[in-house]
C-alpha positions, 0 to 999 in steps of 0.5 A: 668259935668263929674266926676269919681265915684268908685262904687262896681263891683257888683252894677256897674254890676247891675246898667248897667244891669238894665239900659239896661233892661229899654232901658236907658243909664247908665248916665241916669240911674244913674242920675235918681237914684241919683236925686230920692235918693237926693230928698228923703234925702232932704225931710227927712232932719231935719227940725230944725234950729240952732245948734241942726240941726247939732247934731242930734236927741237930746231930748229937755230935754237933751239940754234946759240947752245948749239952755239957755246959747246959747240965753244968749250968743246971747243976748250979741252979738252987731249986728252992730259989725257983719256987 
């Protein structure tokens, strides 16, 4: 897939020079770097599920009341109504 990215000039020159030093095309260099970064971010992604995964690292004691309210509200949901 082709796309256009805006990269700061200094970073572009560094990436191009580094790729050349390693005998790689800029495309291959950027693809490898981006893939490594995405894999690192995925490995560090929060393991939490549900609403807390969206709002970050709140401590459990800070959100216990919210968890309780959310759980109560979900108990009221009719699963057949969501189909």
